[in-house]
N, CA, C, O and CB atoms as a CASP TS submission, in Angstrom:
PFRMAT TS
TARGET T0000
AUTHOR 0000-0000-0000
METHOD Language model
MODEL 1
PARENT N/A
ATOM      1  N   MET     1      66.506  99.180 101.664  1.00  0.00           N
ATOM      2  CA  MET     1      67.389  99.583 100.858  1.00  0.00           C
ATOM      3  C   MET     1      68.940  99.946 101.962  1.00  0.00           C
ATOM      4  O   MET     1      69.016 100.703 102.930  1.00  0.00           O
ATOM      5  CB  MET     1      66.624 100.913  99.981  1.00  0.00           C
ATOM      6  N   THR     2      69.872  99.183 101.415  1.00  0.00           N
ATOM      7  CA  THR     2      71.439  99.467 102.042  1.00  0.00           C
ATOM      8  C   THR     2      71.480 101.004 101.874  1.00  0.00           C
ATOM      9  O   THR     2      71.198 101.583 100.825  1.00  0.00           O
ATOM     10  CB  THR     2      72.896  98.630 101.092  1.00  0.00           C
ATOM     11  N   PRO     3      71.807 101.512 102.855  1.00  0.00           N
ATOM     12  CA  PRO     3      72.965 102.732 102.630  1.00  0.00           C
ATOM     13  C   PRO     3      73.609 102.785 102.086  1.00  0.00           C
ATOM     14  O   PRO     3      73.775 101.620 101.724  1.00  0.00           O
ATOM     15  CB  PRO     3      73.656 103.112 103.219  1.00  0.00           C
ATOM     16  N   ALA     4      74.538 103.587 101.434  1.00  0.00           N
ATOM     17  CA  ALA     4      76.066 103.836 100.544  1.00  0.00           C
ATOM     18  C   ALA     4      76.366 104.553 101.237  1.00  0.00           C
ATOM     19  O   ALA     4      75.774 105.263 102.049  1.00  0.00           O
ATOM     20  CB  ALA     4      76.300 104.361  99.069  1.00  0.00           C
ATOM     21  N   PHE     5      77.995 104.323 100.770  1.00  0.00           N
ATOM     22  CA  PHE     5      78.914 105.294 101.585  1.00  0.00           C
ATOM     23  C   PHE     5      80.265 105.869 100.725  1.00  0.00           C
ATOM     24  O   PHE     5      81.083 105.019 100.373  1.00  0.00           O
ATOM     25  CB  PHE     5      79.466 104.432 102.969  1.00  0.00           C
ATOM     26  N   LEU     6      80.465 106.984 100.454  1.00  0.00           N
ATOM     27  CA  LEU     6      81.659 107.146 100.096  1.00  0.00           C
ATOM     28  C   LEU     6      82.601 107.451 100.299  1.00  0.00           C
ATOM     29  O   LEU     6      82.798 108.377 101.086  1.00  0.00           O
ATOM     30  CB  LEU     6      81.745 107.410  99.658  1.00  0.00           C
ATOM     31  N   ILE     7      83.758 106.701  99.576  1.00  0.00           N
ATOM     32  CA  ILE     7      85.084 106.544 100.324  1.00  0.00           C
ATOM     33  C   ILE     7      85.958 106.891  99.336  1.00  0.00           C
ATOM     34  O   ILE     7      86.211 106.336  98.267  1.00  0.00           O
ATOM     35  CB  ILE     7      85.425 105.123 100.934  1.00  0.00           C
ATOM     36  N   SER     8      86.434 107.999  99.899  1.00  0.00           N
ATOM     37  CA  SER     8      87.727 108.890  99.175  1.00  0.00           C
ATOM     38  C   SER     8      89.047 108.453  99.920  1.00  0.00           C
ATOM     39  O   SER     8      89.070 108.064 101.088  1.00  0.00           O
ATOM     40  CB  SER     8      87.544 110.751  99.376  1.00  0.00           C
ATOM     41  N   TYR     9      89.938 108.546  99.249  1.00  0.00           N
ATOM     42  CA  TYR     9      91.333 108.180  99.512  1.00  0.00           C
ATOM     43  C   TYR     9      92.367 108.614  98.493  1.00  0.00           C
ATOM     44  O   TYR     9      92.152 109.107  97.386  1.00  0.00           O
ATOM     45  CB  TYR     9      91.415 106.752  99.638  1.00  0.00           C
ATOM     46  N   ILE    10      93.884 108.257  99.247  1.00  0.00           N
ATOM     47  CA  ILE    10      94.653 108.748  98.054  1.00  0.00           C
ATOM     48  C   ILE    10      95.633 107.466  98.080  1.00  0.00           C
ATOM     49  O   ILE    10      96.228 106.816  98.940  1.00  0.00           O
ATOM     50  CB  ILE    10      95.443 110.413  98.218  1.00  0.00           C
ATOM     51  N   LEU    11      95.465 107.448  96.493  1.00  0.00           N
ATOM     52  CA  LEU    11      96.650 106.069  96.727  1.00  0.00           C
ATOM     53  C   LEU    11      97.804 106.455  95.465  1.00  0.00           C
ATOM     54  O   LEU    11      97.771 107.026  94.375  1.00  0.00           O
ATOM     55  CB  LEU    11      95.738 104.049  96.348  1.00  0.00           C
ATOM     56  N   ASN    12      98.660 105.883  96.185  1.00  0.00           N
ATOM     57  CA  ASN    12     100.027 106.623  95.403  1.00  0.00           C
ATOM     58  C   ASN    12     100.069 107.873  94.803  1.00  0.00           C
ATOM     59  O   ASN    12     100.682 108.106  93.761  1.00  0.00           O
ATOM     60  CB  ASN    12     100.472 105.908  94.306  1.00  0.00           C
ATOM     61  N   ASP    13      99.271 108.876  95.593  1.00  0.00           N
ATOM     62  CA  ASP    13      99.196 110.130  95.213  1.00  0.00           C
ATOM     63  C   ASP    13      98.454 110.345  94.424  1.00  0.00           C
ATOM     64  O   ASP    13      98.636 111.286  93.651  1.00  0.00           O
ATOM     65  CB  ASP    13     100.083 110.596  94.891  1.00  0.00           C
ATOM     66  N   GLN    14      97.330 109.525  94.345  1.00  0.00           N
ATOM     67  CA  GLN    14      96.265 109.897  93.295  1.00  0.00           C
ATOM     68  C   GLN    14      95.061 109.800  93.950  1.00  0.00           C
ATOM     69  O   GLN    14      94.669 108.773  94.504  1.00  0.00           O
ATOM     70  CB  GLN    14      96.229 109.017  92.023  1.00  0.00           C
ATOM     71  N   PRO    15      94.288 111.153  93.888  1.00  0.00           N
ATOM     72  CA  PRO    15      92.860 111.057  94.402  1.00  0.00           C
ATOM     73  C   PRO    15      92.172 109.593  93.774  1.00  0.00           C
ATOM     74  O   PRO    15      92.460 109.028  92.719  1.00  0.00           O
ATOM     75  CB  PRO    15      91.948 112.524  93.854  1.00  0.00           C
ATOM     76  N   MET    16      91.320 109.260  94.652  1.00  0.00           N
ATOM     77  CA  MET    16      90.341 108.051  94.687  1.00  0.00           C
ATOM     78  C   MET    16      89.459 107.647  95.016  1.00  0.00           C
ATOM     79  O   MET    16      89.765 106.935  95.972  1.00  0.00           O
ATOM     80  CB  MET    16      90.486 107.412  94.920  1.00  0.00           C
ATOM     81  N   SER    17      88.178 107.596  94.822  1.00  0.00           N
ATOM     82  CA  SER    17      86.768 107.005  95.679  1.00  0.00           C
ATOM     83  C   SER    17      86.334 105.636  94.981  1.00  0.00           C
ATOM     84  O   SER    17      86.755 105.094  93.959  1.00  0.00           O
ATOM     85  CB  SER    17      85.277 108.201  95.568  1.00  0.00           C
ATOM     86  N   VAL    18      85.410 105.293  95.830  1.00  0.00           N
ATOM     87  CA  VAL    18      84.589 103.916  95.611  1.00  0.00           C
ATOM     88  C   VAL    18      82.925 104.127  96.260  1.00  0.00           C
ATOM     89  O   VAL    18      82.687 104.914  97.176  1.00  0.00           O
ATOM     90  CB  VAL    18      85.516 102.497  96.572  1.00  0.00           C
ATOM     91  N   VAL    19      82.435 103.729  95.950  1.00  0.00           N
ATOM     92  CA  VAL    19      81.274 103.448  96.692  1.00  0.00           C
ATOM     93  C   VAL    19      80.773 102.234  97.712  1.00  0.00           C
ATOM     94  O   VAL    19      80.401 101.354  96.935  1.00  0.00           O
ATOM     95  CB  VAL    19      80.528 103.473  95.823  1.00  0.00           C
ATOM     96  N   LEU    20      80.685 102.017  98.326  1.00  0.00           N
ATOM     97  CA  LEU    20      79.966 100.680  99.055  1.00  0.00           C
ATOM     98  C   LEU    20      78.887 100.998  99.875  1.00  0.00           C
ATOM     99  O   LEU    20      78.692 102.020 100.533  1.00  0.00           O
ATOM    100  CB  LEU    20      80.915  99.864 100.001  1.00  0.00           C
ATOM    101  N   HIS    21      78.023  99.717  99.718  1.00  0.00           N
ATOM    102  CA  HIS    21      76.591  99.828 100.473  1.00  0.00           C
ATOM    103  C   HIS    21      76.947  98.768 101.508  1.00  0.00           C
ATOM    104  O   HIS    21      77.382  97.644 101.261  1.00  0.00           O
ATOM    105  CB  HIS    21      75.053  99.444  99.480  1.00  0.00           C
ATOM    106  N   GLN    22      76.677  99.338 102.799  1.00  0.00           N
ATOM    107  CA  GLN    22      76.688  99.005 103.904  1.00  0.00           C
ATOM    108  C   GLN    22      76.071  99.131 105.202  1.00  0.00           C
ATOM    109  O   GLN    22      76.509 100.260 105.424  1.00  0.00           O
ATOM    110  CB  GLN    22      77.362  99.154 103.949  1.00  0.00           C
ATOM    111  N   GLU    23      75.230  98.794 106.493  1.00  0.00           N
ATOM    112  CA  GLU    23      74.516  99.244 107.380  1.00  0.00           C
ATOM    113  C   GLU    23      75.410 100.288 107.691  1.00  0.00           C
ATOM    114  O   GLU    23      74.900 101.408 107.715  1.00  0.00           O
ATOM    115  CB  GLU    23      74.085  98.344 108.385  1.00  0.00           C
ATOM    116  N   GLN    24      76.969 100.182 108.006  1.00  0.00           N
ATOM    117  CA  GLN    24      77.190 100.960 108.499  1.00  0.00           C
ATOM    118  C   GLN    24      79.194 100.898 108.123  1.00  0.00           C
ATOM    119  O   GLN    24      79.928  99.986 107.745  1.00  0.00           O
ATOM    120  CB  GLN    24      76.386 100.811 109.898  1.00  0.00           C
ATOM    121  N   LEU    25      79.364 101.907 108.365  1.00  0.00           N
ATOM    122  CA  LEU    25      80.568 102.253 107.950  1.00  0.00           C
ATOM    123  C   LEU    25      81.568 103.169 108.759  1.00  0.00           C
ATOM    124  O   LEU    25      81.197 104.343 108.756  1.00  0.00           O
ATOM    125  CB  LEU    25      80.327 102.763 106.836  1.00  0.00           C
ATOM    126  N   SER    26      83.002 102.886 109.608  1.00  0.00           N
ATOM    127  CA  SER    26      83.497 103.262 110.065  1.00  0.00           C
ATOM    128  C   SER    26      84.938 103.982 109.202  1.00  0.00           C
ATOM    129  O   SER    26      84.498 104.003 108.052  1.00  0.00           O
ATOM    130  CB  SER    26      83.380 102.452 110.899  1.00  0.00           C
ATOM    131  N   VAL    27      85.939 104.390 109.145  1.00  0.00           N
ATOM    132  CA  VAL    27      86.856 104.751 108.750  1.00  0.00           C
ATOM    133  C   VAL    27      87.843 103.513 108.570  1.00  0.00           C
ATOM    134  O   VAL    27      88.280 103.094 107.498  1.00  0.00           O
ATOM    135  CB  VAL    27      87.166 105.756 109.492  1.00  0.00           C
ATOM    136  N   ASP    28      88.098 103.025 109.826  1.00  0.00           N
ATOM    137  CA  ASP    28      88.731 101.754 110.242  1.00  0.00           C
ATOM    138  C   ASP    28      88.233 100.882 108.994  1.00  0.00           C
ATOM    139  O   ASP    28      88.955 100.752 108.006  1.00  0.00           O
ATOM    140  CB  ASP    28      88.225 101.165 111.843  1.00  0.00           C
ATOM    141  N   ASP    29      87.193 100.396 109.068  1.00  0.00           N
ATOM    142  CA  ASP    29      86.201  99.239 108.351  1.00  0.00           C
ATOM    143  C   ASP    29      86.447  99.304 106.387  1.00  0.00           C
ATOM    144  O   ASP    29      86.517  98.436 105.516  1.00  0.00           O
ATOM    145  CB  ASP    29      84.153  99.785 108.877  1.00  0.00           C
ATOM    146  N   ALA    30      86.525 101.089 106.396  1.00  0.00           N
ATOM    147  CA  ALA    30      86.730 101.760 104.826  1.00  0.00           C
ATOM    148  C   ALA    30      88.549 101.010 104.521  1.00  0.00           C
ATOM    149  O   ALA    30      88.998 100.535 103.478  1.00  0.00           O
ATOM    150  CB  ALA    30      86.667 104.173 104.901  1.00  0.00           C
ATOM    151  N   ARG    31      89.086 101.140 105.599  1.00  0.00           N
ATOM    152  CA  ARG    31      90.723 101.388 105.060  1.00  0.00           C
ATOM    153  C   ARG    31      90.772  99.532 104.976  1.00  0.00           C
ATOM    154  O   ARG    31      91.392  98.801 104.205  1.00  0.00           O
ATOM    155  CB  ARG    31      92.222 102.467 106.576  1.00  0.00           C
ATOM    156  N   ARG    32      89.970  99.255 105.956  1.00  0.00           N
ATOM    157  CA  ARG    32      91.057  97.385 106.135  1.00  0.00           C
ATOM    158  C   ARG    32      90.042  97.193 104.035  1.00  0.00           C
ATOM    159  O   ARG    32      90.759  96.577 103.246  1.00  0.00           O
ATOM    160  CB  ARG    32      89.914  95.201 108.599  1.00  0.00           C
ATOM    161  N   PHE    33      88.878  97.602 103.528  1.00  0.00           N
ATOM    162  CA  PHE    33      88.214  97.151 102.790  1.00  0.00           C
ATOM    163  C   PHE    33      89.305  97.683 101.716  1.00  0.00           C
ATOM    164  O   PHE    33      89.712  96.874 100.882  1.00  0.00           O
ATOM    165  CB  PHE    33      86.737  97.492 102.870  1.00  0.00           C
ATOM    166  N   LEU    34      89.718  98.806 101.707  1.00  0.00           N
ATOM    167  CA  LEU    34      90.881  99.658 100.615  1.00  0.00           C
ATOM    168  C   LEU    34      91.598  99.039 100.436  1.00  0.00           C
ATOM    169  O   LEU    34      91.795  98.931  99.226  1.00  0.00           O
ATOM    170  CB  LEU    34      91.636 100.812 100.868  1.00  0.00           C
ATOM    171  N   VAL    35      92.598  98.111 101.380  1.00  0.00           N
ATOM    172  CA  VAL    35      93.239  97.219 101.677  1.00  0.00           C
ATOM    173  C   VAL    35      93.670  95.976 100.843  1.00  0.00           C
ATOM    174  O   VAL    35      94.670  95.709 100.176  1.00  0.00           O
ATOM    175  CB  VAL    35      92.721  96.999 102.536  1.00  0.00           C
ATOM    176  N   ALA    36      92.269  95.184 101.212  1.00  0.00           N
ATOM    177  CA  ALA    36      91.627  94.197 100.293  1.00  0.00           C
ATOM    178  C   ALA    36      91.515  94.224  98.833  1.00  0.00           C
ATOM    179  O   ALA    36      91.863  93.360  98.028  1.00  0.00           O
ATOM    180  CB  ALA    36      90.469  94.107 100.636  1.00  0.00           C
ATOM    181  N   LEU    37      90.861  95.591  98.587  1.00  0.00           N
ATOM    182  CA  LEU    37      90.759  95.770  97.349  1.00  0.00           C
ATOM    183  C   LEU    37      92.021  96.162  96.541  1.00  0.00           C
ATOM    184  O   LEU    37      92.027  95.984  95.323  1.00  0.00           O
ATOM    185  CB  LEU    37      89.820  96.617  97.237  1.00  0.00           C
ATOM    186  N   HIS    38      93.015  96.655  97.136  1.00  0.00           N
ATOM    187  CA  HIS    38      94.301  97.206  96.100  1.00  0.00           C
ATOM    188  C   HIS    38      95.333  96.243  96.555  1.00  0.00           C
ATOM    189  O   HIS    38      96.556  96.376  96.525  1.00  0.00           O
ATOM    190  CB  HIS    38      94.908  99.002  96.319  1.00  0.00           C
ATOM    191  N   SER    39      94.536  95.135  97.029  1.00  0.00           N
ATOM    192  CA  SER    39      96.361  93.884  97.397  1.00  0.00           C
ATOM    193  C   SER    39      96.915  93.792  96.317  1.00  0.00           C
ATOM    194  O   SER    39      96.129  94.098  95.420  1.00  0.00           O
ATOM    195  CB  SER    39      96.292  91.957  97.882  1.00  0.00           C
ATOM    196  N   PRO    40      98.067  93.471  95.890  1.00  0.00           N
ATOM    197  CA  PRO    40      98.763  93.277  97.098  1.00  0.00           C
ATOM    198  C   PRO    40      99.708  94.537  97.140  1.00  0.00           C
ATOM    199  O   PRO    40     100.918  94.311  97.181  1.00  0.00           O
ATOM    200  CB  PRO    40      99.538  91.837  97.144  1.00  0.00           C
ATOM    201  N   LEU    41      99.301  95.751  97.133  1.00  0.00           N
ATOM    202  CA  LEU    41     100.262  97.288  97.514  1.00  0.00           C
ATOM    203  C   LEU    41     100.468  97.264  99.199  1.00  0.00           C
ATOM    204  O   LEU    41      99.699  96.629  99.921  1.00  0.00           O
ATOM    205  CB  LEU    41      99.183  99.072  97.017  1.00  0.00           C
ATOM    206  N   ASP    42     101.107  97.700  99.491  1.00  0.00           N
ATOM    207  CA  ASP    42     101.413  98.295 100.600  1.00  0.00           C
ATOM    208  C   ASP    42     100.630  98.997 101.152  1.00  0.00           C
ATOM    209  O   ASP    42     100.644 100.158 100.744  1.00  0.00           O
ATOM    210  CB  ASP    42     102.274  98.858 100.535  1.00  0.00           C
ATOM    211  N   GLU    43      99.659  98.688 102.234  1.00  0.00           N
ATOM    212  CA  GLU    43      98.911  99.376 102.786  1.00  0.00           C
ATOM    213  C   GLU    43      99.083 100.805 103.131  1.00  0.00           C
ATOM    214  O   GLU    43      98.095 101.540 103.116  1.00  0.00           O
ATOM    215  CB  GLU    43      98.714  98.789 103.603  1.00  0.00           C
ATOM    216  N   ARG    44     100.525 101.367 103.513  1.00  0.00           N
ATOM    217  CA  ARG    44     101.147 102.809 103.593  1.00  0.00           C
ATOM    218  C   ARG    44     100.817 103.386 101.866  1.00  0.00           C
ATOM    219  O   ARG    44     101.155 104.480 101.414  1.00  0.00           O
ATOM    220  CB  ARG    44     103.156 102.705 104.086  1.00  0.00           C
ATOM    221  N   SER    45     100.299 102.624 101.355  1.00  0.00           N
ATOM    222  CA  SER    45     100.386 102.980  99.367  1.00  0.00           C
ATOM    223  C   SER    45      99.103 103.837 100.112  1.00  0.00           C
ATOM    224  O   SER    45      99.111 104.961  99.609  1.00  0.00           O
ATOM    225  CB  SER    45      99.982 101.271  97.525  1.00  0.00           C
ATOM    226  N   ILE    46      98.240 103.750 100.906  1.00  0.00           N
ATOM    227  CA  ILE    46      96.323 104.484 101.126  1.00  0.00           C
ATOM    228  C   ILE    46      96.747 105.195 102.174  1.00  0.00           C
ATOM    229  O   ILE    46      97.375 104.833 103.169  1.00  0.00           O
ATOM    230  CB  ILE    46      94.648 103.291 101.661  1.00  0.00           C
ATOM    231  N   THR    47      96.141 106.768 101.695  1.00  0.00           N
ATOM    232  CA  THR    47      96.390 107.853 103.134  1.00  0.00           C
ATOM    233  C   THR    47      95.146 108.287 102.753  1.00  0.00           C
ATOM    234  O   THR    47      94.466 107.960 101.781  1.00  0.00           O
ATOM    235  CB  THR    47      97.809 109.223 103.308  1.00  0.00           C
ATOM    236  N   ASP    48      94.888 109.231 103.830  1.00  0.00           N
ATOM    237  CA  ASP    48      93.809 110.160 103.600  1.00  0.00           C
ATOM    238  C   ASP    48      92.123 109.971 103.306  1.00  0.00           C
ATOM    239  O   ASP    48      91.292 110.634 102.687  1.00  0.00           O
ATOM    240  CB  ASP    48      94.292 110.748 102.596  1.00  0.00           C
ATOM    241  N   VAL    49      92.078 108.391 104.285  1.00  0.00           N
ATOM    242  CA  VAL    49      90.711 107.696 103.738  1.00  0.00           C
ATOM    243  C   VAL    49      89.967 108.682 104.694  1.00  0.00           C
ATOM    244  O   VAL    49      90.378 109.109 105.773  1.00  0.00           O
ATOM    245  CB  VAL    49      90.409 105.769 103.997  1.00  0.00           C
ATOM    246  N   GLN    50      88.478 109.022 103.906  1.00  0.00           N
ATOM    247  CA  GLN    50      87.354 109.803 104.444  1.00  0.00           C
ATOM    248  C   GLN    50      86.568 108.834 103.906  1.00  0.00           C
ATOM    249  O   GLN    50      86.836 108.090 102.963  1.00  0.00           O
ATOM    250  CB  GLN    50      87.081 111.370 104.048  1.00  0.00           C
ATOM    251  N   VAL    51      85.469 108.897 104.639  1.00  0.00           N
ATOM    252  CA  VAL    51      83.870 108.278 104.730  1.00  0.00           C
ATOM    253  C   VAL    51      83.051 108.753 104.742  1.00  0.00           C
ATOM    254  O   VAL    51      82.989 108.941 105.957  1.00  0.00           O
ATOM    255  CB  VAL    51      83.434 107.702 105.513  1.00  0.00           C
ATOM    256  N   SER    52      81.919 109.344 104.235  1.00  0.00           N
ATOM    257  CA  SER    52      80.321 109.605 104.080  1.00  0.00           C
ATOM    258  C   SER    52      79.939 109.568 103.473  1.00  0.00           C
ATOM    259  O   SER    52      80.213 109.644 102.276  1.00  0.00           O
ATOM    260  CB  SER    52      79.716 110.304 104.228  1.00  0.00           C
ATOM    261  N   LYS    53      78.423 109.320 104.454  1.00  0.00           N
ATOM    262  CA  LYS    53      77.126 108.590 103.514  1.00  0.00           C
ATOM    263  C   LYS    53      76.560 109.784 102.556  1.00  0.00           C
ATOM    264  O   LYS    53      76.555 111.015 102.556  1.00  0.00           O
ATOM    265  CB  LYS    53      75.634 107.945 104.640  1.00  0.00           C
ATOM    266  N   VAL    54      76.018 108.554 101.619  1.00  0.00           N
ATOM    267  CA  VAL    54      75.243 109.144 100.131  1.00  0.00           C
ATOM    268  C   VAL    54      74.063 109.723 100.760  1.00  0.00           C
ATOM    269  O   VAL    54      73.680 108.875 101.566  1.00  0.00           O
ATOM    270  CB  VAL    54      74.722 107.861  98.802  1.00  0.00           C
ATOM    271  N   LEU    55      73.384 110.616 100.798  1.00  0.00           N
ATOM    272  CA  LEU    55      71.942 111.190 101.265  1.00  0.00           C
ATOM    273  C   LEU    55      71.335 110.833 100.039  1.00  0.00           C
ATOM    274  O   LEU    55      70.472 109.999 100.313  1.00  0.00           O
ATOM    275  CB  LEU    55      71.763 112.904 101.690  1.00  0.00           C
ATOM    276  N   ARG    56      71.356 111.032  98.924  1.00  0.00           N
ATOM    277  CA  ARG    56      70.845 111.466  97.815  1.00  0.00           C
ATOM    278  C   ARG    56      70.950 109.816  97.189  1.00  0.00           C
ATOM    279  O   ARG    56      71.911 109.163  97.596  1.00  0.00           O
ATOM    280  CB  ARG    56      71.724 112.859  97.058  1.00  0.00           C
ATOM    281  N   SER    57      69.963 109.127  96.195  1.00  0.00           N
ATOM    282  CA  SER    57      69.468 108.169  95.825  1.00  0.00           C
ATOM    283  C   SER    57      70.408 108.200  94.379  1.00  0.00           C
ATOM    284  O   SER    57      70.496 109.316  93.868  1.00  0.00           O
ATOM    285  CB  SER    57      67.866 108.228  95.879  1.00  0.00           C
ATOM    286  N   GLN    58      71.164 107.001  93.633  1.00  0.00           N
ATOM    287  CA  GLN    58      71.824 107.551  92.309  1.00  0.00           C
ATOM    288  C   GLN    58      71.176 106.445  91.405  1.00  0.00           C
ATOM    289  O   GLN    58      71.855 105.849  90.568  1.00  0.00           O
ATOM    290  CB  GLN    58      73.691 107.616  92.264  1.00  0.00           C
ATOM    291  N   GLU    59      69.499 106.121  91.649  1.00  0.00           N
ATOM    292  CA  GLU    59      69.284 104.953  91.512  1.00  0.00           C
ATOM    293  C   GLU    59      68.340 105.088  89.966  1.00  0.00           C
ATOM    294  O   GLU    59      67.755 106.171  89.984  1.00  0.00           O
ATOM    295  CB  GLU    59      68.609 104.333  92.930  1.00  0.00           C
ATOM    296  N   ARG    60      68.152 104.594  89.150  1.00  0.00           N
ATOM    297  CA  ARG    60      67.172 104.590  87.619  1.00  0.00           C
ATOM    298  C   ARG    60      66.385 105.278  88.074  1.00  0.00           C
ATOM    299  O   ARG    60      65.539 104.797  88.827  1.00  0.00           O
ATOM    300  CB  ARG    60      66.429 103.254  86.898  1.00  0.00           C
ATOM    301  N   ASP    61      66.400 106.861  87.720  1.00  0.00           N
ATOM    302  CA  ASP    61      65.136 107.734  87.646  1.00  0.00           C
ATOM    303  C   ASP    61      64.817 108.430  88.535  1.00  0.00           C
ATOM    304  O   ASP    61      63.667 108.635  88.923  1.00  0.00           O
ATOM    305  CB  ASP    61      64.108 107.185  87.474  1.00  0.00           C
ATOM    306  N   THR    62      65.925 108.924  89.007  1.00  0.00           N
ATOM    307  CA  THR    62      65.585 109.782  89.588  1.00  0.00           C
ATOM    308  C   THR    62      66.504 111.375  89.570  1.00  0.00           C
ATOM    309  O   THR    62      66.650 112.353  90.303  1.00  0.00           O
ATOM    310  CB  THR    62      65.442 109.101  90.702  1.00  0.00           C
ATOM    311  N   THR    63      66.915 110.940  88.398  1.00  0.00           N
ATOM    312  CA  THR    63      67.050 112.474  87.919  1.00  0.00           C
ATOM    313  C   THR    63      66.596 113.598  87.655  1.00  0.00           C
ATOM    314  O   THR    63      66.112 113.488  86.528  1.00  0.00           O
ATOM    315  CB  THR    63      67.295 112.589  87.294  1.00  0.00           C
ATOM    316  N   PRO    64      66.440 114.748  88.058  1.00  0.00           N
ATOM    317  CA  PRO    64      65.496 115.687  87.743  1.00  0.00           C
ATOM    318  C   PRO    64      65.132 116.064  86.550  1.00  0.00           C
ATOM    319  O   PRO    64      65.863 116.350  85.602  1.00  0.00           O
ATOM    320  CB  PRO    64      65.740 116.606  88.218  1.00  0.00           C
ATOM    321  N   GLY    65      63.582 116.059  86.630  1.00  0.00           N
ATOM    322  CA  GLY    65      62.931 116.576  84.712  1.00  0.00           C
ATOM    323  C   GLY    65      63.956 117.406  84.270  1.00  0.00           C
ATOM    324  O   GLY    65      63.982 117.395  83.039  1.00  0.00           O
ATOM    325  N   HIS    66      64.774 118.088  84.734  1.00  0.00           N
ATOM    326  CA  HIS    66      65.304 119.569  84.063  1.00  0.00           C
ATOM    327  C   HIS    66      66.023 119.236  83.294  1.00  0.00           C
ATOM    328  O   HIS    66      66.089 119.755  82.180  1.00  0.00           O
ATOM    329  CB  HIS    66      66.009 120.635  84.821  1.00  0.00           C
ATOM    330  N   TYR    67      67.151 117.762  83.901  1.00  0.00           N
ATOM    331  CA  TYR    67      68.243 117.336  83.314  1.00  0.00           C
ATOM    332  C   TYR    67      67.598 115.850  82.153  1.00  0.00           C
ATOM    333  O   TYR    67      68.455 115.090  81.704  1.00  0.00           O
ATOM    334  CB  TYR    67      69.432 116.939  84.713  1.00  0.00           C
ATOM    335  N   ARG    68      66.692 115.703  81.938  1.00  0.00           N
ATOM    336  CA  ARG    68      66.208 114.797  81.329  1.00  0.00           C
ATOM    337  C   ARG    68      66.182 114.854  79.686  1.00  0.00           C
ATOM    338  O   ARG    68      65.388 115.737  79.362  1.00  0.00           O
ATOM    339  CB  ARG    68      65.060 114.707  81.902  1.00  0.00           C
ATOM    340  N   GLN    69      66.646 114.356  78.774  1.00  0.00           N
ATOM    341  CA  GLN    69      66.329 114.298  77.820  1.00  0.00           C
ATOM    342  C   GLN    69      64.869 114.197  77.130  1.00  0.00           C
ATOM    343  O   GLN    69      64.207 113.238  77.526  1.00  0.00           O
ATOM    344  CB  GLN    69      66.970 113.635  77.683  1.00  0.00           C
ATOM    345  N   PRO    70      64.091 115.260  75.898  1.00  0.00           N
ATOM    346  CA  PRO    70      62.753 114.902  75.412  1.00  0.00           C
ATOM    347  C   PRO    70      62.752 113.321  74.721  1.00  0.00           C
ATOM    348  O   PRO    70      61.713 112.850  74.258  1.00  0.00           O
ATOM    349  CB  PRO    70      62.297 116.093  74.276  1.00  0.00           C
TER
END
């Protein structure tokens, strides 16, 4: 399974985030991805880019039992 990375950033003064599945992801790679994702916006509209690896899977059937409906 490909690792997931959470990319957090500010776009035009609004906090945003997106999850990207990649083997490795640097802040520079994330910035390039965001510029392509939000084109044709000016690259300077995207600030405070942070990347963190998602350690817990959000896949189906991984919800702890005490949060499940009977």
